[in-house]
C-alpha positions in Angstrom: -0.3 0.0 0.0 0.9 3.5 -0.7 1.2 6.1 1.8 0.1 9.4 1.6 1.4 12.7 2.6 -0.2 15.7 2.9 1.8 18.8 3.2 -0.1 22.2 4.1 1.8 25.4 3.5 0.4 28.5 3.8 -1.8 30.1 1.4 -1.3 27.8 -0.4 -4.3 24.5 -1.2 -2.3 21.2 0.7 -0.1 18.5 -1.4 0.0 15.1 -1.1 2.8 13.0 -2.4 2.1 9.1 -2.1 5.6 6.1 -1.7 5.4 2.9 -1.4 8.5 3.4 0.7 8.1 0.0 3.5 9.9 1.4 6.4 9.0 2.2 9.9 6.6 4.6 9.2 8.4 6.0 12.5 12.0 6.8 10.8 9.6 8.4 7.8 8.3 11.0 9.8 11.5 11.3 12.1 12.7 12.6 8.4 10.3 14.9 7.7 10.8 17.0 10.7 14.1 17.1 10.3 13.1 18.9 6.8 11.2 21.3 9.3 14.2 22.1 11.3 16.0 23.0 8.1 16.4 26.8 8.0 17.0 26.7 3.8 14.8 25.2 0.9 14.5 21.2 1.4 13.3 19.0 -0.9 10.7 16.0 -0.5 11.0 12.9 -2.0 8.6 10.2 -2.8 8.0 7.9 -6.2 8.7 9.7 -8.9 8.1 12.9 -7.4 10.0 15.2 -6.0 9.0 18.6 -4.2 10.8 21.7 -3.1 9.6 23.5 -0.4 10.5 26.1 1.3 10.5 24.5 5.3 9.4 28.1 7.1 5.7 28.2 4.9 5.3 24.7 5.7 2.3 24.9 8.8 2.3 21.0 9.2 2.7 17.3 7.0 0.5 14.6 7.7 1.0 11.3 6.6 -1.1 7.9 6.2 0.0 5.0 6.1 -2.5 2.3 5.5 -1.1 -0.8 5.9 -0.3 -0.1 9.8 -4.2 0.8 10.3 -5.2 -0.3 13.4 -8.6 -2.0 12.7 -10.7 -2.9 15.8 -13.4 -5.8 15.2 -15.9 -5.8 17.0 -16.2 -8.9 19.6 -19.9 -10.6 19.6 -21.8 -9.1 22.3 -24.0 -11.6 24.1 -27.6 -11.0 26.1 -27.5 -12.0 30.2 -30.5 -13.6 31.0 -30.8 -15.0 34.1 -31.2 -18.4 35.3 -33.7 -20.6 35.1 -33.1 -20.5 39.1 -32.0 -17.5 39.8 -34.3 -14.9 42.2 -35.6 -11.8 39.9 -37.0 -8.9 41.5 -39.4 -6.7 39.7 -39.8 -2.7 40.5 -43.1 -1.6 39.7 -44.6 2.1 39.8 -48.0 2.5 42.4 -49.6 5.6 42.6 
Protein backbone atom coordinates (compact mmCIF):
# COMPACT_ATOMS: atom_id res chain seq x y z
CA UNK A 1 0.00 0.00 0.00
CA UNK A 2 1.13 3.51 -0.67
CA UNK A 3 1.75 6.06 2.03
CA UNK A 4 -0.10 9.29 1.53
CA UNK A 5 1.86 12.41 2.47
CA UNK A 6 -0.18 15.60 2.75
CA UNK A 7 1.69 18.89 3.10
CA UNK A 8 -0.12 21.98 4.35
CA UNK A 9 1.45 25.38 3.69
CA UNK A 10 0.51 29.00 4.35
CA UNK A 11 -1.93 30.40 1.78
CA UNK A 12 -1.51 27.39 -0.55
CA UNK A 13 -3.76 24.41 -1.23
CA UNK A 14 -2.61 21.14 0.30
CA UNK A 15 -0.11 19.07 -1.67
CA UNK A 16 -0.44 15.28 -1.71
CA UNK A 17 2.39 12.86 -2.46
CA UNK A 18 2.31 9.07 -2.55
CA UNK A 19 5.21 6.81 -1.64
CA UNK A 20 5.69 3.03 -1.69
CA UNK A 21 8.43 3.00 0.95
CA UNK A 22 8.17 -0.03 3.23
CA UNK A 23 10.25 1.39 6.08
CA UNK A 24 9.16 2.17 9.59
CA UNK A 25 6.59 4.97 9.79
CA UNK A 26 8.32 6.55 12.81
CA UNK A 27 11.67 6.74 10.98
CA UNK A 28 9.95 8.24 7.96
CA UNK A 29 8.26 10.87 10.15
CA UNK A 30 11.59 11.73 11.80
CA UNK A 31 13.19 12.33 8.42
CA UNK A 32 10.31 14.60 7.45
CA UNK A 33 10.62 16.50 10.73
CA UNK A 34 14.30 17.10 9.92
CA UNK A 35 13.13 18.81 6.74
CA UNK A 36 10.99 21.17 8.84
CA UNK A 37 13.95 22.00 11.10
CA UNK A 38 15.96 23.20 8.14
CA UNK A 39 16.28 26.94 7.60
CA UNK A 40 16.82 26.70 3.85
CA UNK A 41 14.92 25.16 0.97
CA UNK A 42 14.47 21.37 1.30
CA UNK A 43 13.51 18.54 -1.01
CA UNK A 44 10.89 15.94 -0.14
CA UNK A 45 11.08 13.06 -2.56
CA UNK A 46 8.60 10.26 -3.08
CA UNK A 47 7.91 7.81 -5.92
CA UNK A 48 8.92 9.61 -9.12
CA UNK A 49 8.19 12.95 -7.43
CA UNK A 50 10.35 15.61 -5.83
CA UNK A 51 8.87 18.56 -3.99
CA UNK A 52 11.01 21.57 -3.17
CA UNK A 53 9.68 23.34 -0.07
CA UNK A 54 10.56 26.28 2.09
CA UNK A 55 10.18 24.81 5.62
CA UNK A 56 9.27 28.19 7.12
CA UNK A 57 6.07 28.14 5.02
CA UNK A 58 5.04 24.56 5.87
CA UNK A 59 2.39 24.44 8.59
CA UNK A 60 2.16 20.66 8.95
CA UNK A 61 2.77 17.34 7.23
CA UNK A 62 0.33 14.46 7.61
CA UNK A 63 1.49 10.92 6.77
CA UNK A 64 -1.05 8.13 6.33
CA UNK A 65 0.08 4.53 6.09
CA UNK A 66 -2.96 2.34 5.34
CA UNK A 67 -0.97 -0.87 5.83
CA UNK A 68 -0.28 0.12 9.46
CA UNK A 69 -3.88 1.03 10.18
CA UNK A 70 -5.36 -0.65 13.23
CA UNK A 71 -8.75 -2.08 12.57
CA UNK A 72 -10.87 -3.11 15.51
CA UNK A 73 -13.60 -5.64 15.12
CA UNK A 74 -16.25 -5.63 17.81
CA UNK A 75 -16.62 -8.81 19.80
CA UNK A 76 -20.00 -10.47 19.66
CA UNK A 77 -22.20 -9.26 22.47
CA UNK A 78 -23.99 -11.87 24.50
CA UNK A 79 -27.21 -10.93 26.21
CA UNK A 80 -27.25 -11.78 29.86
CA UNK A 81 -30.39 -13.56 30.85
CA UNK A 82 -31.15 -14.59 34.39
CA UNK A 83 -30.91 -18.27 35.18
CA UNK A 84 -34.16 -20.08 35.79
CA UNK A 85 -33.23 -20.86 39.37
CA UNK A 86 -32.16 -17.31 40.23
CA UNK A 87 -34.51 -14.93 41.96
CA UNK A 88 -35.44 -11.78 40.06
CA UNK A 89 -36.91 -8.70 41.78
CA UNK A 90 -39.45 -6.80 39.75
CA UNK A 91 -40.13 -3.19 40.71
CA UNK A 92 -43.35 -1.57 39.58
CA UNK A 93 -44.65 1.96 40.02
CA UNK A 94 -47.44 2.27 42.53
CA UNK A 95 -49.60 5.35 42.90
